[in-house]
N, C-alpha and C positions, 0 to 999 in steps of 0.2 A: 459555644453553645451549649449548653447541657438540656437534653433532651427529657421532658419529664411526662408521665405515660400514666392513665387511669388505669385503673382496675382490668379493662378488657383491652390494653396494649397500646391504645392509641396516643399519638402524640398529642399533647394539651400544648399549645401556642402560649409562650409566656415572655415576659418583658417587652423593653418597648427597643427603641434603635441604640441604647447602652447599656449590656449585658456587663455587669460586673459580679463577680464572686471571690470568696476568699477560699484557698483550697486546705487550709492548716498549717500552712509553709511556716512557722514558727520553731525557730532554733537558737541557740546561741552558737556561731561562729567560733570555731579554734582561733581564728588569728592565721598567721603565716609561719609556716614551719620553718623558715629561715629564723624563728625567734625561740625557736627548740622546741618542738614537739613533745608534748606530753604522752601520746599516746590516743589522746581524744582524737584527733584529726581522723585517724585511721576509722573509728568507729561512726564518726560524722560522716565520711565520705561512705561508708558502705549503708548506712544510713541513709542518705541523701539520695544514692543511686537506686536504692530499693524505692524511697516513694519515687523518683523522676519514671521508673520503669513503669510504677502501678499507675500513676498518673499520665503518662504517654499513651498507655496502652487502653486505659478509659477514653479519652480523648479520641483513640483511632478509631472505636469501637462507634462512638458519637457521631463522627464523622464518616463511618461506614453506612452508619442507618441513615444521615442526610444523605448519600448517594443515592439509598434506596429508595426514598420518599422523592428524590426529583427525577429518579429515572420512573418511576410511577405518574411521576404529573407530566411527560413527555419529555423533560427534558436531558437528553440522552448524554448531550456533549457534556453538560457539568456534570454529570452524574459519573461519566467517564474518566474527567479533569479530576474530580475528588479521588475516585477509586484508585486512581496512579500514585495520588501525593499519599493515599493512605497504606500504598506499598512502600514507598520511601520511608513513609514515617517509621512502618514497621521494620524497615533495614535497619534505620536509627534506633528502633527499640533492642533488635537485636544484637548490635553493637555495644549499645549500654550494657545489655544482660551479660556479653562476654566480659565486660570491663568488671563488673560486679565478680565474676566468677574468679577472673584474673586477681582480683584484689584479695578477695578473700583467698585464692592459695596460696599468694603471698604472705597474709598474715598467720595464716598455719606454720609457713616455714620461718619465723619468725620466731 
């Protein structure tokens, strides 16, 4: 769920029971490196890790805002559970960031 806000920062409800959106994740996959990687695979990995890290951080922010809204509505237990999930999400993002750094270091050495 993406939060849409008006000029005052108030959340505007949108969508129905189903919510579909495109995150612009369009790219050609290089295939299997077992087939002989031409070097494009590493470029794809770096681009994809950058994209996923940014994408996940955006969703973590949305979830954090959702938890704040639930807390204001008196749903402390749900808010707390989402906040715990966001903390787990952020740990995963830290690992992705570390993986990205390691990939970049390997590329410098190559």
